[in-house]
N, C-alpha and C positions, 0 to 999 in steps of 0.2 A: 643839302649843302650847309657849310658852316656859316653862321651869321653872328655879327656883333662880337667878333673875337679879335684879339690882337695876335697877329701871326707873323712869324719870321720865315721868309723863304730864301734859302741860299741858292746860288746858281740861278737867280731869277731871270737872267737874260738868255738862258740856255734854251735848247729846243724843247725840253720838257718843262723847265721852270717858267718860261714865259707864258704859255697857255694857262698854267695853274695860277700865276699871278694875275693874269687878265681876268679870270673868272672869279677868284676869291676877293679881288679888290672891289668888286661891286658891292659887297655886303659886309666887309670886314676892314679893320685897320691893318693894312699889310705893309710890312717893312721888307725891303729887298737887299740882300747882301751879295756883293760880287766884287770883282776887281774893277769893273767898269772902265776898261781900257778904250772902249769905243763910246764916244760921247752920245752918238745917236741912240745907242741901246738904253742909256740912262734916261735920255729925253723921252723915249717911248714909254718907259715905265712910269716916269713922273707924270706924264700926261694921263695915265690910267689912275693916278692917285697914290701910287706906291712911294713910300718914303725910302729913298735909296741911300745905302751906306756902303762906301768903298772900303773894303778890307781884303787884304791878301791873307788867306788862311794859313799860309806857310809861316808867316812871321809878323803879320800885322797886329795892331792893338785892337782890343774890343772895347776901348774906352768910350767910343761913340755909339756902341750898340746897347740898347735897353736890355734889361734883364728880367722884365716882367711879362714875357710873352705867354699867351695861353698855349700856343702850339708852335713847334718848330718843324719845318719841312726842309730837309737837307738834301738838295739836289746838286750841290756844287761838286765838281770833279775836275782834277787837273791831270793832264796826260801829255806833258811836254817831252817825256823820254829821259829827263834828267832824274835819276833815281833819288838823289838827296832832296831835291825840291819837291818832287811828286809825293814822296813819303811824308815829308813835313806837312804839305798842304792837305793831303787826303787822310792821313792817319792821325798825326799830331793835331792838325787843325780841327778834326772832328772831336777829339777829346777836349780841346780847349773850348770849343763851341758848346759842348754839352755841360762842361763845368760852369761856363758863364750863364747858361740858360737852364740851370738845374731846377729852377722853380716852376718850369712849364708843366702843364698837365700831361703832355705826351710829346714824344720826339719821333718823327718819321725819317728813317734813313733810307735813301734810295740807293740800294746796292745794284748788283747786276748778275745776270745769269752767267756772265764771264767768270764767275768764281768757281764754276764746276770744272772738274777734270775732263780732259778729252777721253773719248772711249766709245763704246757701243752706242747705238742710236736709241736705246730705251729712254723713256721719260725720266727726267731728273726729279727725284723727290728731294725734300729739304735736307735730308741727312745723307745725300749722295756724296761721294768723295770730292774734295776741292782740288784745284790745280791751276797751273799757269796756262790758261786756255788761250788767251789773246796775244801771246808773245809774238806770233808771226806778223801781226800788224802794229800792235802797241805794246812795247816790251814791258812797261811798268804797270799797265792797266789792271790785269787780274790780281797781281800781287798786292797792289795798293787797295783794291776793293776787298780782298780777304783781310788785309791788315786793318782797314777801316771798320769792317764788321767786328773784329775782335775788340777794337777800341770802343765801339758802341756797347758791346756786351759788358765790358769792364765798367764803363761809365754809368750804364744803367744801374748796375749793382752798387757802385761807389756812391752815387748821388741819389739813389732811390728814384730815378727818373724813368717812368714807363716808356719803353721804346719798341718800335716795330722796325725790323730790317726786311725790306721788300726787294727781292731780287728781280729787277726789271729785265724783260726780254727785249723786244724791238718796238720802241715807241714810234708812232707816226701820226700824221694828221695834217690839218691845214698849215701847220708850221713846218712841214717837211718830215724828214726821217730817211731811213735807209732805202725804202722803195723809191723815194724821190730822187736820191742820188743815182739809183739804177736807171730811172727815166732819163736823167741828164746824160748818163753814159751811153744809153741807147741813141739819144739824139746826136751825140758826137761820133757815133759809130765805134765807140771804144769797147773792148772786150770786158765782160763782166766775170771776174774770177769766182768759180764755185769749186768746192772741194771734190776731189776724185771719189771720195766716199760719200756719194750723194744718195738720196736727195738731202739738201741742206735745210732741215726743218727747224723752224723757230715758232714763237708765239707772238706775232705782231699784235700790239694793243693800241687802239685808236685813242686820241687825246680825250674824246668824250668819255670813254670808259675809265681811263686812269684818273681823270679829274673827279668823276662821280664816285670812285672808290676811295678817295682820300679820307673822307670822314670815318668810314668803317675801318680803314687801316689804323687810324688814330685811336678808335675805340678798342682795337685789338692790342694796343700797346700794353706792355707788362714788364715786370721785373721778376725773373730774368727776361731779356728781350725776346719778343715774338719774332720768328723767322718764317717768311712765307714767299713762295714764288709769285711773281707779278707779271702776268702776260695775258694775251688773248686766250679765250677758251678754245679757239681753233688753232691747231698746229698747221702751219703752211710753210712750204719750201720756197727758197729764193727762186728756184727754177719755175715754180708754179706762179708766183706773183709777177715775175718778169714776163712770162708768157701771157698773163692776163693784161699787163700794161701794154704789151705789144698788140693784143687784140683791140684795146681801146684806142690806140694811137696810130696803128698801122706801122709802127716801128718794129725792126727785127732785133731781138735780143741776141747778142753774140756771146754765148756762154763759153767760158774758157775753163776747162777742167784742169786743176792743178793741186798740188799738195801745199802750195804757199797761199792757202785761203783758209778761212775759218770753217771748221766742221760744224754741222748742225748741232743745236742745243735745245731739243724739245723739252718742255717743262711739264711736270705733272701738276695740273691745276686743282687737284682735289682739295688741298688745304685752303687755297684761295677761295674756292667755291664755298667752303664751310664758313670762312671768316667774313668775306665781303660779297659773295655771290658771283655769278657768271657774268662775263662781258656780253654786251648787247649789240655792238656794231659788227656786222658781218664784214670780213676782211675785203671782200669784193666791193661792197658799198663804200667802205672806208677809203680804199685806194682810188675809186672813181671820184669821191668827194675831194680827196687831196689834189687830184689833177684839175678838177673843176675850180678849186680855190686858187691854185698856184699857177696854172698854165692852161686855161680853158681852150686856147687855140690849138693845143696838142691833141685834143680829142678828134678822132676821125669822124 
């Protein structure tokens, strides 16, 4: 783990950013940047010792943001569906952030597997075709993620700022995640949409693993930017993890096959294994732990 470093975490109140901030704030000077529209989110972070800074990446000033960070972890993402606002926050905001923090040792940009094009179910390697994968659910998401990656590449070269672009699959853990929402849907008796072209394979990664891999992702930062898939070493389908949640809780997952759902996006973890190693938390153990942490009464 990182120790005695000055670190900026954007999106620090998010599902991924919050566990990272919680862990790194134990041994580092952590500053958290977000819009902080909910006062309780800021209060929780400040209780952890995080120095909170309210900035809207679309248009806000960086005047209150220090520029002497050792490392920047960029988890912030905006997905309002407003094209002008989302592009300004996700793409231009990333460029403005990198320009402001150009003296950092390394910049970690959390991208998404959503940048890959739809298509056959083979594992996506880092040079696979890109496309508007998530438009069926979030119309601006994939395009903004692709645009932000291009901005990171440009800014790394422009400022000589070593960067890693990590394409995150499905994060989950004690702070929730997609499997948690599926459990809530099962509780409510709601149908869980899965694509007709199943199984819907992904690479869920537990928060223990993505937190543990951050130092090595920063070590891998370079100019030009390093690009790497970031997910669990095990590929697992929505169908499979919903069935497993059902076996733990006694709930019946009502899978609804439709074309209006995301296709699976299995990642090739070869480069990740070379750079940062394999993940350690088995997906079954991780999901059980998630339920134990968030809703132990749900376990049968």
